[in-house]
N, C-alpha and C positions, 0 to 999 in steps of 0.2 A: 741448141740441138733439138730437133723434133723427130720423134720416132712414132710411126703409126702402125698399130697392130690390127690385123683383121683375121677373121675366121671364127666360126662359132656354130651354134645350132645344137651342139652336144658338148658335154663336159670334155670329151676326148679332143676337141678342137679348142675349147676355151681355156682349160687349165694349163696347157703348155704355154699359152700367152702369159698367164699370171706368173708361171715359173720363170720365164725369160725376163719378164718385167722386174721380178724380184732380184734376179741376178744383175740386171743392168743397173738398178738402183744401188746394189751393193758395190759394184765395180766403180761407179761414179763417186761414191763416198770414199772408197779406198784410195782412188787415184786423184782425189780432190778435183774432179771435173765439175764444170758448171752443171747444175742439176738438169738432167734432160727433161724435156716436156714430152710426156707419153700420152698417146691417144689410142682409143679402141673403136674401130668402125664395124658395125654390125646392125642388123635390124632390131635386135633386142640386147640389153646389157648382160643377160644370163645371170650374173651375180653382181649386182651393183655394189654391195658391201666390199667385195674383193677388189673391185676397180678403185673405189675410194681409198681403201687401205693402202693401195700401191700407187696413189697419186696419178691414176689414169683417168683421163677425161673421155667420157663416152660420146661418140659421134654416130648419130643414127643414120643408117642407110636403108636401102630396100633391095631385096633379092628374091627372085623366083627360083623354084626348085625344078630341075629336070629329072623326072623319075625314069627308071629303067623299064617300067611297065606302062601299058596303055592307061592313060587317065586324061579326062577332059581338062583336069587342072593344069596339065602341061601347057595347054593352049593359053590359058589365062596368065600363067606364070611367066610366059614370054613377055607380056606387057609389064609385069612387075620387075623383071630383070632389066628391060629397056629403061624404065623409070629409075631403077637403081643405078644404072650406068650413068645416066644424065645427072642424077643427084651427086654421085661420087665424083664426077668430073668437076663440078662446081665446088664441092667440099675440098677436094685436093688442091684445086687452083688457089683457093684462099688460104688453106692451111700450109700447103707446100712443104711436106716433111722431107727430112734428109734421107730417110730410108723407110721402106714398108716391109713389115714382117708378116707373112701369111702362114697360118697354121692349118689351112685346108678347109674343105667344106664349101657348099654352093654359095654361102653367104659372103665368101671372100672374093668371088669373081668380079663384081663391079668395081671394087676398090683396086684390085690388082690390075684390071684393065685400064683404069684411070691412071694408075702409076706408070703403066707402060706407055700411055699416050704422052705423058709429061716427062718421060725418060728419067723417072725417079728410081734409084736402085731398089731391087727387091731381093729379099731373102725368104725362102720358103722352108717349111718343115713338113715332111710327109710321114704321117704316123703309122701307115699301114704297109704290109708286105707288098701289096699291089697298090700303087698310088692312085688317088682319085683323079677324075678327069680334069678337075681344076688344077691340081698340082702337076699333072702331066703336061698341060698346056703352059702353065707358068714356068715349069722347069726349063723350057726352051729359051727363056730370056733372063731368068733369075741369076743374080750375081753369085749366089751360093745356095746350095740345097743340102739340108740336114735330113737324115733318114734314121729310122729306128731299127729296121730289119735289113740285114745284108742283101736279101733278095731284091730289094727295091733299087739297088745301085745301078743295075743295067738299064733302068728306065731314063736315066739322066746322064748328061755329059760327064765323063770321068774326071775332068779337071775341075769340076765345080761341085761335086757331091762328096759328102763326108758322113760316115757312120757315127753319129753322135749319141744315139739312144734317145729316149723320151725325156723331155724336161719335166721334172717333178717338183711340185710346190714344197717349200721348206716345211710347211706345217704337217705334211704326211711323209716326209723323207725317211724318217726313222721310226720304228715301232716304239711305243712306250714300254718301259721296263718296270716302273713302280706303280703299284696300286691297281693293276689291270684286273686282278681277280675280284678285288673289292668293288671296282667300278661296275662290273656286270653281275656281282653276287655269284661268283663261280667258286668251285672248290679246286684245289691244286692237284688232286690225285686222279682226276678224270680228264682224258684228252678233249681238246676244244676244236670244233669245226666252225669255220666262218663261211657263210654263204653270202656272196655279193652279186646281185643281179643287175648291176648297172644303175644309172641315175633314176630309171623308171621301174626298177625291179624286173623280174623275168617270170612270166606266168608259167612257162614250161618247167623251169627249175623249181618254182614254188610247188607245183603239183607233184613233182617227183619227191621232194622233201616231205611234203605232207603225207604221201602214201607210205613212205618209209619211216615216218617219225616214231611209231611205237618201238620199232627195232633199233633205231638210232639212239634213243635216249637210254637204252639199256647199257650202252658202252661209251657214249659221248655226251659232251655238253655242246649246245648249238647256239651260236649267235647268227641270227637270220635277218639279213637286210631284204625285206619283202618288196620295197617300193612303196611310196606313200599311198598311191591309189589302191594298192592291194592289201594294205595292212589290216584293216578291220576284218575283211573276209578271211585272210589267212589266220589271223589270231583266233577268230571264232571257230574255224574248222579245226585248228590245232587243239583247241580246248575240248572239242567233241572227241577227237581222236585219242587224246592222252590225258584228259582231265582227271580221270580216276586212277591213273597209273602211279606207281610209287616214285618214279623219277620225273614227273611232269615238270618240276621246277628247273630241270636242266635245259629246257627250251626257252630261248630268249629272242622273241621277234621284235624287230624295229622297222618302222617305216623308212627311216633315213638314218645314215651314219654320217655325222659331220666330221670335220678333220680330227678333232680330239677323239671322238668315239672310234674312228677308223684306226688311229694309232693305237688306241687301247685294245681294239680287237686284234690287230696285228701282233701286239705283244703277248696275247694269250693263245694265239692259234697254233695248232700243230699241222693243220691242213686247211686250205682255202678252196672253195668251189666258186667259180666265177665265169662270167662271159669273157669274150676275147677282145674287149675294148682296151682303153689305155690303162685299165687296172692291172693288166699283165705286168706292166713295167714297175708299178708299185710293189706288186707281189715279188717280183724278181729282186728288187732292192731290199726287201724285207727278208729274203732268203727262206721263204716258206714253200714247201711242196704244194702243188695245186692240181685240181681237176678242172679243166677248161671245157666249157660247153658253149661253142660258138653259135651265134644266130645263124639259121640255115642260109645257104648261099642264095636261094631265091628271094630272100628278104634283104640280106646284107652280104654282098659278095666278098667283102674284105675280111670278115671275122674268121672264116674257116682258114684262110691263108695265114692270118696272124697266129691262130691257135696252133697249127701244125708247124709253123716256123719255130715257135717257142718250145713246142714239145720236142723238136729235133735236138734242142740243146740238152735234153735230159731233165729239165726242170719241172715238167708237167706231163700229164696224160690227157688225151682228148677223148671226150665222149660226144659224138655228134647228136644233135637234138633228136633226129629221127630214130636213133638207137637208144635214147634215154629211157630207161625203165627203173623203177625202184630197186629191183633185184640187182641190176648191173651196177647202179650207183653204190649200193651197199657193199657189193663185192669189191669194187675198186677202193673204196674207203678203207675197208678191212685189210686189203692186200697191202696198201701203202703204210698204214699206221701200225700194222702188226709186225713189220720188219724194219728194225732200226737202220739196217744198212741201206734200204731203199730210201728212207726219209733223209739220211745223211747225204746220199748221192744226189737226190733231187734238190736239197737245200744248197749244196755246193754249186750245182749247175745253175740254180737261180741267181745266186750272187755273182757268178761269172758272167751271166747274161746282162744283169743290170749295170747301168752306168750312172753313178751318182753325180758326175760332173757335166751331164748333158746340158742343163740350163746355162751353166757358166760358159761352156764351149760355144754355144749358140750366141749368147749375149756378147761375148768377145767379138765374134764375127760381125754382129749387127752394129756394135759401137765403132768398130774399125771402119766400116763402110760409111756410117753416119758422120764420123769425124772428117773423113777424107772428102765427103760430099759437101760438108759444111764449109770446109776451107777452100 
């Protein structure tokens, strides 16, 4: 049994692949199935260690990106996409998987098109409230469509779409409960804020935090994921802003939070400030109140819709980046954390929104189709 995964470019598309692969391997062991052969097709492996850890063979492809704004690169990327389609056709012809699972993103288009040409069953996962153009196209012929937001359902055929939630890796599924304060050198009597700016960090969020930092450390401890590229600058500016203040040690900047550090941060946090990518679903499963600051619509059209969909559940509040000021951010943090009833309500809403069985649900569907195709 051969299963080919595709989709990538960002963690929001890559990590669901890993989560589903983990679930497939678990199900195969539980049901004593012949060990499935797993493959991942994309221009780059994104995280080669995670692929190896899950017995996934990397298959390199090529794909161009169609930008929503004018760029001369759109012209050149047409040739990259054409080459990617040609390459994917040959790859799939010799590999001939039993099913293809696509997690979205422009990198998945050549592989999904090749699967369509060879009539190989396709399962897709749409992570956003408004599906990407690739998923909208693939949804027309996919055998099954998994979605994370209920608003996405009407974009796909009703008899093939299911609200599964976002597949989450086992390594970050649950917050750590032991040793979290020691891990970050925190005290137990001061509330903890965790700021997550996505895999690359978020400059706008970093700027707001730095501007509010002297006031923040008076009341809170802060674990700040700055993004690797921004770390040295943020750490230096933070030292200038709070270096002589009495609670300067309450600020903990990190360029990157790996799976262990992320679980530790979740175990310590009373409130999380985040972008509106796939981290929303991890926050939901952790049951932590959040302030969501989506990337502006002119840069990323999907994050605002994701943020407001999540906020409608009662689990979060949204501050649009154009309205983000240090004063507003401070005010919202204080409003949430000063009222235990608000934090309880938001925590309960977050847990209701999260779906811990998403990876397993999708894996069951992928395996069912793979087994029927194999036979």
